[in-house]
Residue frames relative to the residue before (quaternion, step in Angstrom):
aa qw qx qy qz dx dy dz
X 1.0000 0.0000 0.0000 0.0000 0.00 0.00 0.00
X 0.0357 0.8323 -0.5505 0.0544 3.65 -0.46 1.02
X 0.5340 -0.6089 0.4732 0.3466 3.55 -1.23 0.54
X 0.3840 -0.6987 0.5463 0.2567 3.51 -1.23 0.59
X 0.4648 -0.7249 0.4336 0.2653 3.63 -0.66 1.17
X 0.6949 0.4848 -0.3120 0.4298 3.61 1.10 -0.41
X 0.4469 0.6812 -0.4656 0.3456 3.55 1.25 0.18
X 0.1292 -0.8042 0.5796 0.0255 3.59 -1.12 0.65
X 0.4847 -0.6012 0.5486 0.3203 3.54 -1.35 0.34
X 0.6549 -0.4524 0.4308 0.4254 3.47 -1.44 0.00
X 0.6121 -0.5804 0.3789 0.3807 3.57 -0.88 0.69
X 0.7755 0.2900 -0.1924 0.5268 3.63 -0.79 0.87
X 0.6820 0.4861 -0.2815 0.4683 3.67 1.21 -0.24
X 0.5992 -0.5617 0.4350 0.3691 3.56 -1.16 0.53
X 0.3272 -0.7907 0.5026 0.1232 3.52 -0.90 1.13
X 0.8072 0.1809 -0.0706 0.5574 3.65 1.06 -0.57
X 0.1047 -0.7110 0.6864 0.1115 3.49 -1.43 0.34
X 0.7959 -0.0120 -0.0050 0.6053 3.64 -0.28 1.15
X 0.7637 -0.2917 0.2501 0.5188 3.54 -0.69 -1.05
X 0.5810 0.6038 -0.3503 0.4185 3.62 1.32 -0.12
X 0.3826 -0.6649 0.6088 0.2025 3.52 -1.08 1.10
X 0.1537 -0.7560 0.6289 0.0964 3.59 -1.14 0.77
X 0.0634 -0.8240 0.5627 0.0171 3.62 0.08 1.27
X 0.4780 -0.6063 0.5436 0.3293 3.54 -1.14 0.69
X 0.4515 -0.0147 -0.8918 -0.0254 1.75 -2.18 1.30
X 0.5169 0.5885 -0.4335 0.4456 3.58 1.24 0.12
X 0.1040 0.8217 -0.5522 0.0947 3.53 -1.19 0.64
X 0.3368 -0.7207 0.5702 0.2050 3.50 -1.27 0.49
X 0.8260 0.2073 -0.1992 0.4848 3.50 -0.76 1.18
X 0.6850 -0.4984 0.3385 0.4096 3.62 -1.23 0.55
X 0.8366 0.1954 -0.1839 0.4776 3.56 -1.08 0.92
X 0.6228 0.5744 -0.3380 0.4097 3.61 1.25 0.14
X 0.7550 0.3335 -0.1868 0.5327 3.51 1.34 -0.23
X 0.6536 -0.6027 0.3252 0.3224 3.58 -1.14 0.62
X 0.7738 -0.2285 0.1698 0.5659 3.54 0.99 -0.78
X 0.7614 -0.3722 0.2382 0.4744 3.60 -1.22 -0.06
X 0.7341 0.3652 -0.3068 0.4834 3.54 -0.92 0.98
X 0.6879 0.4644 -0.2643 0.4912 3.50 1.18 -0.60
X 0.5483 0.6209 -0.3936 0.3986 3.60 1.33 -0.06
X 0.0118 -0.8144 0.5794 -0.0303 3.56 -0.74 1.01
X 0.2923 -0.7518 0.5677 0.1645 3.52 -1.22 0.49
X 0.2542 -0.7349 0.6064 0.1661 3.53 -1.22 0.53
X 0.0569 0.8155 -0.5618 0.1269 3.52 -0.54 1.27
X 0.8158 -0.1175 0.0242 0.5658 3.63 -0.38 1.20
X 0.6876 -0.5208 0.2593 0.4344 3.51 1.04 1.00
X 0.5613 0.5349 -0.3877 0.4985 3.55 1.33 0.55
X 0.2715 -0.7670 0.5615 0.1510 3.62 -0.97 0.74
X 0.0973 -0.7994 0.5929 -0.0008 3.54 -0.87 1.14
X 0.4561 -0.5755 0.5793 0.3538 3.52 -1.18 0.47
X 0.8047 0.0745 -0.1334 0.5737 3.56 -0.86 1.13
X 0.6420 -0.4284 0.3384 0.5384 3.65 0.04 -1.32
X 0.7358 -0.4531 0.2627 0.4292 3.59 -1.34 0.20
X 0.5435 0.6034 -0.4436 0.3791 3.67 1.10 -0.21
X 0.5646 0.6019 -0.3711 0.4257 3.63 1.29 -0.42
X 0.2378 -0.8101 0.4740 0.2498 3.50 1.34 -0.69
X 0.5401 0.5931 -0.3943 0.4485 3.49 1.28 0.38
X 0.0910 -0.8072 0.5811 0.0503 3.64 -0.13 1.22
X 0.2933 -0.7434 0.5719 0.1854 3.63 -1.05 0.71
X 0.2599 -0.7887 0.5493 0.0930 3.57 -0.78 1.09
X 0.8029 0.0017 0.0958 0.5884 3.54 1.08 -0.86
X 0.0983 -0.7582 0.6387 0.0870 3.57 -1.14 0.62
X 0.1524 -0.7680 0.6170 0.0786 3.56 -0.88 0.99
X 0.3205 -0.7750 0.5214 0.1573 3.49 -0.44 1.26
X 0.7606 0.4261 -0.2178 0.4387 3.46 0.86 -1.03
X 0.7319 0.4228 -0.2411 0.4769 3.53 1.16 -0.56
X 0.3979 -0.7371 0.4626 0.2906 3.63 1.32 -0.15
X 0.6063 0.5253 -0.3970 0.4459 3.62 0.85 0.89
X 0.1530 -0.7531 0.6334 0.0903 3.44 -1.34 0.50
X 0.2734 -0.7448 0.5856 0.1660 3.57 -0.91 0.95
X 0.0001 0.8145 -0.5754 0.0745 3.57 -0.66 1.22
X 0.4628 -0.6198 0.5211 0.3606 3.53 -1.27 -0.15
X 0.1032 -0.7401 0.6594 0.0828 3.60 -1.22 0.59
X 0.4761 -0.6962 0.4655 0.2682 3.56 -1.19 0.66
X 0.4844 -0.6426 0.5388 0.2492 3.42 -1.44 0.63
X 0.2753 -0.7026 0.6361 0.1611 3.63 -1.06 0.96
X 0.0135 -0.8016 0.5973 -0.0244 3.48 -1.09 0.88
X 0.0697 -0.7689 0.6351 0.0265 3.58 -1.19 0.67
X 0.0859 -0.8507 0.5185 0.0024 3.63 -0.63 1.01
X 0.5914 -0.5794 0.4291 0.3612 3.55 -1.07 0.76
X 0.8257 0.2337 -0.2120 0.4676 3.56 -1.04 0.95
X 0.6223 0.4745 -0.3299 0.5280 3.49 1.38 0.07
X 0.3092 -0.7947 0.4868 0.1892 3.61 -0.49 1.12
X 0.5371 0.6500 -0.4004 0.3588 3.55 1.19 -0.31
X 0.4023 -0.7125 0.5140 0.2575 3.67 -0.74 0.93
X 0.3756 -0.7392 0.5241 0.1945 3.55 -0.85 0.92
X 0.2146 0.7807 -0.5706 0.1372 3.50 -0.95 0.83
X 0.0959 -0.7627 0.6350 0.0768 3.58 -1.30 0.31
X 0.0860 -0.8283 0.5535 -0.0151 3.50 -0.90 0.87
X 0.0054 -0.7942 0.6074 0.0150 3.61 -1.03 0.67
X 0.2056 -0.7600 0.6110 0.0822 3.59 -0.99 0.91
X 0.1765 -0.8042 0.5535 0.1250 3.62 -0.64 0.96
X 0.5665 -0.6219 0.4159 0.3453 3.64 -1.09 0.35
X 0.7915 -0.3744 0.1967 0.4411 3.59 -1.22 0.30
X 0.8262 0.2829 -0.1066 0.4753 3.51 0.65 -1.03
X 0.6190 0.5299 -0.3247 0.4803 3.52 1.39 0.45
X 0.0079 0.7980 -0.6025 -0.0138 3.56 -1.03 0.74
X 0.5663 -0.5798 0.4469 0.3787 3.62 -1.20 0.38
X 0.4269 -0.7317 0.4594 0.2670 3.57 -0.59 1.00
X 0.2274 -0.7800 0.5565 0.1735 3.67 -0.51 0.98
X 0.6160 0.5294 -0.3695 0.4512 3.65 1.18 -0.24
X 0.7705 0.4285 -0.1654 0.4420 3.55 0.97 -0.89
X 0.7494 0.3693 -0.1866 0.5169 3.57 1.26 -0.32
X 0.1375 -0.7345 0.6499 0.1390 3.49 -1.48 0.22
X 0.4079 -0.6280 0.5923 0.2974 3.45 -1.37 0.38
X 0.0552 -0.8010 0.5961 -0.0089 3.60 -0.82 1.08
X 0.0752 -0.7763 0.6244 0.0423 3.47 -1.04 0.83
X 0.1707 -0.7820 0.5974 0.0498 3.64 -0.92 0.94
X 0.5772 0.5938 -0.4174 0.3742 3.65 -0.68 0.85
X 0.3462 -0.6814 0.5624 0.3156 3.62 -1.25 0.00
X 0.7867 0.1619 -0.2095 0.5577 3.50 -1.08 0.88
X 0.4832 0.6765 -0.4394 0.3403 3.69 0.88 0.75
X 0.0366 -0.7571 0.6523 -0.0003 3.50 -0.98 1.02
X 0.0119 -0.8259 0.5624 -0.0377 3.57 -0.37 1.19
X 0.1777 -0.8030 0.5638 0.0762 3.50 -1.10 0.85
X 0.1705 -0.7422 0.6357 0.1259 3.53 -1.05 0.81
X 0.0396 -0.8142 0.5784 -0.0308 3.49 -0.53 1.30
X 0.1474 0.8050 -0.5620 0.1201 3.63 -0.95 0.73
X 0.4068 -0.6978 0.5321 0.2537 3.50 -1.38 0.01
X 0.0578 -0.6638 0.7405 0.0875 3.52 -1.27 0.77
X 0.7596 -0.1023 0.1037 0.6338 3.60 -0.34 -1.13
X 0.7914 0.1978 -0.1050 0.5689 3.61 1.03 -0.61
X 0.6298 -0.4932 0.4321 0.4164 3.47 -1.33 -0.05
X 0.0461 -0.8070 0.5887 -0.0132 3.66 -0.65 1.03
X 0.0102 -0.8070 0.5905 0.0026 3.55 -1.13 0.78
X 0.0984 -0.7836 0.6124 0.0350 3.56 -1.02 0.83
X 0.1808 -0.7991 0.5674 0.0827 3.57 -0.96 0.82
X 0.0682 -0.7731 0.6297 0.0344 3.58 -1.16 0.59
X 0.1127 -0.8097 0.5758 0.0052 3.64 -0.58 1.17
X 0.0944 -0.7701 0.6309 -0.0042 3.54 -0.95 1.11
X 0.0085 0.8293 -0.5578 0.0316 3.69 -0.57 0.95
X 0.1798 0.7401 -0.6444 0.0683 3.50 -1.12 0.73
X 0.3834 -0.7741 0.4574 0.2112 3.59 -0.68 1.04
X 0.7703 0.0092 0.0712 0.6336 3.54 1.26 -0.70
X 0.7409 -0.4205 0.3095 0.4224 3.56 -1.36 0.12
X 0.6681 0.5484 -0.2942 0.4079 3.50 1.02 -0.92
X 0.7151 0.4955 -0.2463 0.4271 3.55 1.19 -0.59
X 0.3946 0.7281 -0.4274 0.3627 3.40 1.53 0.22
X 0.3511 -0.7085 0.5428 0.2830 3.67 -0.77 0.67
X 0.1824 -0.8368 0.5070 0.0971 3.57 -0.59 1.12
X 0.4158 0.6388 -0.4996 0.4116 3.48 1.29 0.64
X 0.5850 -0.5958 0.3907 0.3875 3.62 -1.15 0.02
X 0.5283 0.6541 -0.3761 0.3894 3.51 1.42 -0.03
X 0.3920 -0.6715 0.5727 0.2598 3.51 -1.32 0.59
X 0.0291 0.8790 -0.4725 0.0571 3.56 0.21 1.28
X 0.6252 -0.5216 0.3041 0.4945 3.55 1.49 0.04
X 0.6772 0.4411 -0.2726 0.5221 3.61 1.28 -0.16
X 0.8086 0.0372 -0.0768 0.5822 3.53 0.33 1.32
X 0.7885 -0.0021 0.0343 0.6140 3.54 1.31 -0.54
X 0.0081 -0.7908 0.6120 -0.0044 3.57 -0.98 0.88
X 0.1536 -0.7645 0.6218 0.0726 3.51 -1.35 0.57
X 0.0952 0.7878 -0.6083 0.0181 3.57 -1.14 0.57
X 0.6070 -0.5619 0.4329 0.3585 3.48 -1.32 0.40
X 0.3260 -0.7434 0.5450 0.2101 3.54 -1.29 0.43
X 0.6239 -0.5313 0.4190 0.3910 3.56 -1.29 0.18
X 0.5172 -0.6563 0.4573 0.3043 3.65 -1.08 0.59
X 0.8579 0.2290 -0.1438 0.4370 3.55 -1.37 0.36
X 0.2897 0.7583 -0.5425 0.2161 3.61 0.90 0.71
X 0.1799 -0.8106 0.5458 0.1127 3.55 -0.70 1.01
X 0.7764 0.0381 -0.1218 0.6171 3.52 1.32 -0.08
X 0.0033 0.8264 -0.5630 0.0081 3.61 -0.88 0.46
X 0.0886 -0.7813 0.6155 0.0532 3.46 -1.27 0.53
X 0.3032 -0.7524 0.5648 0.1514 3.63 -1.02 0.79
X 0.0035 0.7833 -0.6181 0.0660 3.62 -0.83 1.06
X 0.3096 -0.6999 0.6023 0.2270 3.62 -1.37 0.22
X 0.4772 -0.6251 0.5347 0.3092 3.44 -1.37 0.64
X 0.4205 -0.7456 0.4577 0.2404 3.61 -0.64 1.17
X 0.5792 0.5881 -0.4026 0.3958 3.67 1.16 -0.38
X 0.7245 0.3262 -0.2545 0.5513 3.59 1.13 -0.31
X 0.1174 0.7892 -0.5940 0.1028 3.59 -0.83 0.98
X 0.6512 -0.5724 0.3654 0.3388 3.52 -1.36 0.09
X 0.3133 0.8102 -0.4694 0.1584 3.62 1.24 0.02
X 0.7325 0.4209 -0.2688 0.4627 3.61 0.93 -0.90
X 0.7773 0.3268 -0.1765 0.5078 3.64 1.10 -0.38
X 0.3542 0.7933 -0.4560 0.1932 3.63 1.30 0.17
X 0.5045 0.6512 -0.4349 0.3637 3.64 1.19 -0.13
X 0.7974 0.1789 -0.0862 0.5699 3.54 1.10 -0.73
X 0.7866 0.1882 -0.1195 0.5758 3.64 1.21 -0.17
X 0.0607 -0.8538 0.5165 0.0230 3.56 0.02 1.26
X 0.8174 0.2480 -0.1078 0.5087 3.54 1.12 -0.65
X 0.2818 -0.7423 0.5892 0.1498 3.48 -1.28 0.67
X 0.0955 -0.8149 0.5705 0.0372 3.63 -0.91 0.83
X 0.0073 0.7741 -0.6330 -0.0035 3.52 -1.23 0.52
X 0.0668 0.7934 -0.5957 0.1063 3.50 -1.13 0.83
X 0.3427 -0.6791 0.5897 0.2713 3.54 -1.28 0.27
X 0.1004 0.8038 -0.5729 0.1251 3.59 -0.72 1.05
X 0.7234 -0.4542 0.3439 0.3900 3.42 -1.42 0.63
X 0.4874 -0.6740 0.4639 0.3049 3.61 -0.90 0.83
X 0.8219 0.1544 -0.2122 0.5055 3.52 -1.08 0.96
X 0.4703 0.6605 -0.4751 0.3419 3.68 1.11 0.30
X 0.7431 0.4687 -0.2240 0.4219 3.56 0.85 -1.09
X 0.0646 -0.7506 0.6551 0.0580 3.57 -0.99 0.79
X 0.3561 -0.7482 0.5197 0.2083 3.53 -0.60 1.22
X 0.0210 -0.7315 0.6789 0.0598 3.58 -1.29 0.62
X 0.5468 -0.6382 0.4428 0.3126 3.57 -0.93 0.92
X 0.6283 0.5586 -0.3491 0.4140 3.58 1.08 -0.59
X 0.5056 0.6231 -0.4187 0.4252 3.64 1.32 -0.15
X 0.5826 0.5657 -0.3823 0.4409 3.64 1.12 -0.40
X 0.7171 0.4480 -0.2815 0.4537 3.67 1.06 -0.56
X 0.8519 0.0943 -0.1081 0.5038 3.59 -1.29 0.72
X 0.6460 -0.4626 0.4063 0.4512 3.62 -0.98 -0.97
X 0.2024 0.8313 -0.5066 0.1066 3.59 1.05 0.56
X 0.6419 0.5191 -0.3527 0.4405 3.65 0.96 -0.70
X 0.6909 0.4741 -0.2843 0.4659 3.57 0.90 -0.95
X 0.6513 0.5033 -0.3294 0.4625 3.60 1.01 -0.73
X 0.6735 0.4755 -0.3211 0.4661 3.62 0.93 -0.64
X 0.7983 0.2273 -0.1174 0.5452 3.65 0.97 -0.72
X 0.1160 0.8457 -0.5147 0.0797 3.66 1.05 0.82
X 0.7064 0.4363 -0.2929 0.4742 3.64 1.13 -0.38
X 0.6805 -0.4614 0.3018 0.4828 3.55 1.31 0.15
X 0.4210 -0.6675 0.5601 0.2521 3.48 -1.44 0.05
X 0.5194 -0.6638 0.4406 0.3089 3.64 -1.12 0.56
X 0.0115 0.7700 -0.6353 0.0578 3.59 -0.97 1.06
X 0.3780 -0.7347 0.5280 0.1961 3.53 -1.24 0.40
X 0.1841 -0.7541 0.6241 0.0898 3.56 -1.02 0.98
X 0.2953 -0.6589 0.6504 0.2360 3.60 -1.13 0.71
X 0.0000 -0.7630 0.6443 0.0515 3.51 -1.28 0.56
X 0.1883 -0.7579 0.6190 0.0834 3.57 -1.18 0.63
X 0.5448 -0.5904 0.4866 0.3432 3.60 -1.32 0.39
X 0.7868 -0.0718 0.0742 0.6085 3.56 1.20 -0.62
X 0.5368 -0.6604 0.4352 0.2937 3.50 -1.19 0.53
X 0.6359 0.5601 -0.3399 0.4080 3.61 1.19 -0.33
X 0.6470 -0.4872 0.4161 0.4134 3.53 -1.39 0.00
X 0.6674 -0.4802 0.3654 0.4364 3.58 -1.15 0.16
X 0.6459 0.5427 -0.3043 0.4423 3.49 1.00 -1.04
X 0.6958 0.4496 -0.2769 0.4868 3.63 0.95 -0.76
X 0.6351 0.5212 -0.3506 0.4496 3.64 0.94 -0.81
X 0.6583 0.5334 -0.3105 0.4308 3.66 0.98 -0.79
X 0.6184 0.5779 -0.3397 0.4102 3.55 1.15 -0.33
X 0.7301 0.3624 -0.1650 0.5554 3.42 1.33 -0.58
X 0.1454 -0.8514 0.4969 0.0839 3.64 0.37 1.17
X 0.5919 0.6168 -0.3537 0.3798 3.59 1.04 -0.49
X 0.7655 0.2593 -0.1548 0.5681 3.57 1.30 -0.57
X 0.4128 0.7253 -0.4515 0.3156 3.58 1.36 -0.05
X 0.3270 -0.8162 0.4464 0.1662 3.57 -0.62 1.13
X 0.6421 0.5396 -0.3251 0.4369 3.61 1.22 -0.49
X 0.0746 0.8780 -0.4669 0.0744 3.57 0.50 1.10
X 0.5204 0.6166 -0.4373 0.3972 3.61 1.20 -0.11
X 0.5588 -0.6436 0.4100 0.3245 3.52 -0.93 0.94
X 0.7664 0.3235 -0.1899 0.5215 3.59 1.08 -0.55
X 0.4674 0.6913 -0.4107 0.3673 3.52 1.16 0.74
X 0.1384 -0.7789 0.6001 0.1185 3.66 -1.10 0.24
X 0.4390 -0.6585 0.5413 0.2840 3.48 -1.37 0.41
X 0.0372 -0.7962 0.6034 0.0247 3.49 -1.02 0.80
X 0.5399 -0.6002 0.4738 0.3517 3.65 -1.15 0.49
X 0.4738 -0.6538 0.4924 0.3249 3.59 -0.82 0.81
X 0.3926 -0.7145 0.5207 0.2534 3.67 -0.89 0.89
X 0.7778 0.4101 -0.1778 0.4419 3.59 1.13 -0.47
X 0.8021 0.1744 -0.0515 0.5689 3.63 1.11 -0.66
X 0.5686 -0.5612 0.4544 0.3940 3.59 -1.21 0.09
X 0.6369 0.4738 -0.4130 0.4464 3.44 -0.72 1.18
X 0.5096 -0.6566 0.4779 0.2844 3.53 -1.36 -0.22
X 0.2440 -0.7200 0.6362 0.1314 3.52 -1.52 0.42
X 0.3286 -0.7275 0.5463 0.2537 3.50 -1.24 0.00
X 0.1040 -0.7892 0.6052 0.0066 3.46 -1.12 0.77
X 0.4627 -0.6267 0.5172 0.3545 3.62 -1.22 0.45
X 0.5318 -0.6023 0.4793 0.3531 3.57 -1.10 0.59
X 0.6982 -0.4653 0.3658 0.4027 3.51 -1.42 0.39
X 0.7867 0.2909 -0.2351 0.4911 3.51 -0.85 0.99
X 0.7126 0.3491 -0.2229 0.5663 3.54 1.36 0.11
X 0.0292 -0.7980 0.6014 0.0270 3.54 -1.14 0.53
X 0.4092 0.7061 -0.4997 0.2904 3.49 -1.19 0.43
X 0.6213 -0.5016 0.4041 0.4461 3.62 -1.02 -0.81
X 0.3644 -0.7649 0.5100 0.1483 3.57 -0.48 1.38
X 0.6752 0.5307 -0.3053 0.4115 3.57 1.07 -0.59
X 0.6559 0.4432 -0.3123 0.5251 3.65 1.33 0.06
X 0.6789 -0.5477 0.3194 0.3704 3.55 -1.14 0.74
X 0.7785 0.1903 -0.0717 0.5938 3.53 0.80 -1.03
X 0.3071 0.8270 -0.4465 0.1494 3.65 1.14 0.45
X 0.7319 0.3971 -0.2343 0.5017 3.65 1.05 -0.80
X 0.0550 -0.8261 0.5603 -0.0249 3.51 -0.35 1.22
X 0.6031 -0.5818 0.4064 0.3641 3.64 -1.04 0.81
X 0.4146 -0.6747 0.5490 0.2674 3.58 -1.07 0.73
X 0.2019 -0.7740 0.5951 0.0776 3.57 -0.93 0.85
X 0.1515 -0.8086 0.5663 0.0507 3.60 -0.61 1.16
């Protein structure tokens, strides 16, 4: 997923943060973004959804694909620690956790992790990783269920939290595996290493979180419905068109054939010159 070099910010607004382009409908500062959830902050050349207190850093924004690559936190639970491990993320109105681009991953022995969240309903996904001893751990880079497991997640989750089943713990394997971990990350990104079961190596390596993909839309309605309300309609460039999002419920905007640029800005779609 890559940024489009022809994307642009709203006139008079900051266009970049560090090496990252900030295309409208995203924006930094009042009047520079489309609506709630598209406001971002630039702190020490890092881009955050809302601000750094959200702990959601943005690595990449795809204007054409309707996706943002962000970081999510790792949940952990360790032997001898009575504190329940969990991690939670709340997305904004027009953002959902991508079910096509992400997987739930759990690392540990005797580990049952749950990803719970809300779309229209309460949805829950479980991932079970089992290993009886050090010899039974899978030493390939795959998450086969012996030290590491992966599973698909429910679509259209607007908020999610990761928890562990308390019935399963590290008491029988704590000599070589004291902690269990779970996280949502971009599919095919994670490569399991048996050494992640030891000490705090996984957390130390990914202390800032792991990369995941959010789907975003300009609105939750169909194109037909969106075009009836021009006051909130996002495709305002004269040479733009409304398209159904390929990944989430709602619509996106695109420049018409022969034009390129930012369809969310008034003069954003410019004729291609060959």
